[in-house]
C-alpha positions in Angstrom: 143.6 84.0 78.8 140.7 82.0 78.5 137.5 83.1 80.6 137.4 80.2 83.4 133.9 78.6 83.8 131.5 79.2 86.0 131.4 77.5 88.8 128.4 76.2 91.2 126.0 76.4 88.2 122.7 74.4 89.2 122.1 71.7 86.6 118.9 71.6 84.5 116.5 69.5 83.0 117.3 69.2 79.1 114.1 69.9 78.4 113.4 72.9 80.8 117.2 74.2 78.7 115.7 73.6 75.5 111.8 75.1 76.1 113.4 77.9 77.8 116.2 79.3 74.8 114.6 77.6 71.6 110.8 77.5 69.9 110.1 74.6 71.9 108.2 73.6 74.6 109.0 71.1 77.0 106.3 68.0 75.7 108.0 68.7 72.4 111.7 68.9 73.4 110.7 65.2 75.2 109.9 64.0 71.7 113.4 65.4 69.9 115.5 64.0 72.9 113.4 60.7 72.2 114.0 60.5 68.5 118.0 61.4 69.3 118.0 64.9 67.7 119.6 66.1 70.6 122.9 66.5 71.4 125.0 67.4 74.6 129.2 68.2 74.1 128.7 66.7 70.3 126.8 63.4 72.5 123.3 62.3 70.9 121.2 62.0 74.3 118.3 59.9 74.1 117.6 59.7 78.2 114.9 61.8 79.3 116.4 62.8 82.8 119.6 64.1 81.4 120.5 67.5 83.3 122.8 70.0 81.8 124.8 72.8 82.8 125.0 76.4 81.1 128.5 75.8 80.1 127.1 72.5 77.8 126.8 73.1 74.3 123.4 71.6 73.3 122.5 71.2 70.1 119.3 70.5 68.2 119.9 68.8 64.6 123.4 69.9 64.7 122.5 73.2 65.5 124.0 74.8 68.8 121.4 76.2 71.2 122.2 80.0 72.1 121.9 80.3 76.2 120.5 83.2 77.2 120.9 83.9 80.9 117.4 86.0 81.4 115.7 83.1 80.0 116.5 80.6 82.1 113.5 80.8 84.6 110.4 78.7 84.9 106.3 79.7 85.7 104.5 77.9 87.1 100.2 78.3 87.3 98.6 77.1 90.0 94.9 76.6 90.7 94.9 77.6 94.3 92.1 75.8 96.4 90.5 77.6 99.3 91.9 76.7 102.6 95.7 76.4 101.7 97.9 79.7 102.9 100.4 81.1 100.5 103.6 80.7 102.6 106.6 78.0 103.3 105.0 77.1 106.5 102.5 77.9 109.2 103.4 77.9 112.7 99.7 76.7 113.4 99.7 73.5 111.0 97.4 74.7 108.6 97.5 73.3 105.2 100.1 75.5 102.7 100.1 75.4 98.7 103.1 73.3 99.3 101.6 70.5 101.0 99.9 70.3 97.2 102.5 71.5 95.0 105.5 69.1 96.6 108.7 69.4 98.2 110.3 70.3 94.5 108.7 73.7 94.4 109.4 74.8 97.9 112.5 77.1 96.5 109.5 79.2 94.1 108.5 82.2 95.2 104.7 83.5 94.7 103.9 85.9 92.5 101.7 87.9 95.2 99.0 86.4 97.3 95.6 84.6 97.3 94.5 84.8 101.0 93.4 81.1 102.8 89.3 81.4 101.4 90.3 82.5 97.7 91.0 80.2 94.9 92.4 80.8 91.7 95.1 81.9 89.3 98.6 81.7 91.4 101.7 82.3 89.7 105.2 81.0 91.1 108.6 81.5 89.9 111.9 80.2 90.8 113.6 83.6 89.6 113.6 86.8 91.8 114.1 88.8 89.1 110.6 87.7 87.1 108.9 87.7 90.6 109.4 90.8 91.5 108.9 92.5 88.2 105.4 91.0 88.2 104.3 91.8 91.9 105.5 95.4 91.1 103.6 95.7 87.8 100.3 97.3 86.6 99.3 94.1 84.9 95.6 93.1 84.8 94.0 91.1 87.7 90.8 89.5 86.8 88.5 88.1 89.7 85.3 86.8 90.2 83.4 87.7 93.5 79.7 86.9 95.1 79.1 89.8 97.6 76.5 89.7 100.5 74.6 91.9 99.5 73.3 94.3 96.7 75.9 96.5 94.9 74.6 100.0 94.9 75.7 103.4 92.7 78.0 104.5 95.5 79.7 101.2 94.8 80.1 101.7 91.0 81.2 105.2 91.8 83.8 104.2 93.9 84.5 101.3 91.6 84.8 103.5 88.7 86.8 107.0 90.2 88.6 104.7 93.0 88.4 105.4 96.8 90.5 106.4 99.6 90.0 105.2 103.3 91.7 106.5 106.3 90.2 103.8 108.0 90.6 100.6 105.6 90.3 97.6 108.4 87.3 96.3 107.4 87.7 93.1 105.7 91.2 93.0 106.8 92.5 90.0 109.0 93.1 91.3 112.9 96.6 91.3 113.0 97.2 93.7 109.3 99.4 96.7 110.1 98.1 98.2 107.1 95.2 100.7 108.4 94.8 103.1 105.3 94.5 101.7 101.9 93.8 104.0 98.5 92.2 102.2 95.8 92.7 103.4 92.3 89.7 103.2 89.4 88.8 99.4 88.6 89.8 98.9 85.2 86.4 97.6 84.8 83.8 95.3 86.0 80.6 93.5 84.8 77.6 92.4 86.9 76.6 89.2 86.4 73.8 89.4 88.8 72.2 91.3 91.8 69.8 90.5 94.2 68.9 92.0 97.9 70.8 88.7 99.5 74.0 88.7 97.2 75.6 89.8 93.8 77.9 88.2 91.5 80.2 90.4 89.2 83.9 90.0 87.4 86.4 92.6 88.1 89.8 93.7 87.0 92.2 95.8 88.7 95.9 96.7 88.6 97.1 96.3 91.7 97.4 93.6 94.7 96.9 95.1 97.9 96.6 93.2 101.3 93.3 91.6 101.1 92.4 94.7 98.6 89.4 94.3 97.4 87.8 92.1 100.7 88.8 95.7 102.3 87.0 97.8 99.1 83.8 96.0 99.3 84.0 95.7 103.4 83.9 99.6 103.8 80.1 99.1 102.3 79.2 96.7 104.6 79.5 94.0 101.5 81.0 91.1 102.7 83.1 89.0 99.6 82.1 85.1 100.4 83.7 83.8 97.6 86.6 85.3 95.3 88.0 83.7 92.6 90.8 84.9 90.5 90.9 83.9 86.6 93.4 85.5 85.3 96.9 87.6 85.8 98.3 88.9 83.8 96.8 87.5 80.5 97.4 83.9 82.1 94.2 82.2 82.9 93.4 78.6 84.3 92.8 77.0 81.0 90.4 74.5 82.4 93.2 73.6 84.9 91.5 72.0 87.7 91.2 72.9 91.0 94.5 71.8 93.0 96.4 71.6 89.9 99.2 73.2 88.1 101.1 73.8 84.9 103.7 75.6 83.7 103.7 78.4 81.1 102.8 77.7 77.5 104.9 78.8 74.5 103.2 81.7 73.9 103.0 82.8 77.4 106.4 82.4 77.7 106.9 84.3 75.0 104.5 87.4 76.2 106.6 87.1 79.4 109.6 87.5 78.0 108.3 90.4 75.9 106.9 92.5 78.6 110.6 91.8 80.8 112.2 93.4 78.3 110.0 96.2 78.3 110.6 96.3 82.3 114.6 96.4 81.6 114.3 99.3 78.9 112.5 101.8 81.2 
């Protein structure tokens, strides 16, 4: 008996199908389609808006593309501005990231959080598995920070050696249920400037706990005045303007695929 085709499949844009299952980017896929080099079920397709199912036979230059289920996901890089909440909705009516990104991304899952006053790299995906793998990873997160005072040796020692706090409520939201926190040693840090009234530094950590950096520095009486995440797991903004988004590059998708493969083998 032949296997019955899957039902209730979600159709995807042809360029997305090609980019996730071949070496081509979405832009390159669009060019292939426009040039008449792509066939779907043996029919040449030139309409860039065409959608396909995973059961369709897609071919480039008459060579069928092998569909791999675990590659069919999308990851978005968003340069989150200050003044937006990373949530699906806000009862208080404050601005959320999807007000900028648009309704077509409303089903995407944020990978980790950036609080209302923070900005920079925020990854989103349409795959629960990818979101979970990256959120619970020890991938490097890099931040640029401006603090309200001078760094001391005590702060540097804590960055190098880690910190355990029974009371980590300073720097937390008032309604946070997380009271205590353990901070792993920072992967690294670079001090850009230190003055009596403020310090600027770049730090790399492997965790993404609730307002982790704000709590850490608040323990030493330092408020985080500015916080910008510039990298997450090797994915950076690449000159992406504030409030704009982009898809992962071909190389970034390859690196992500390789990383997820190592997780599958754990």
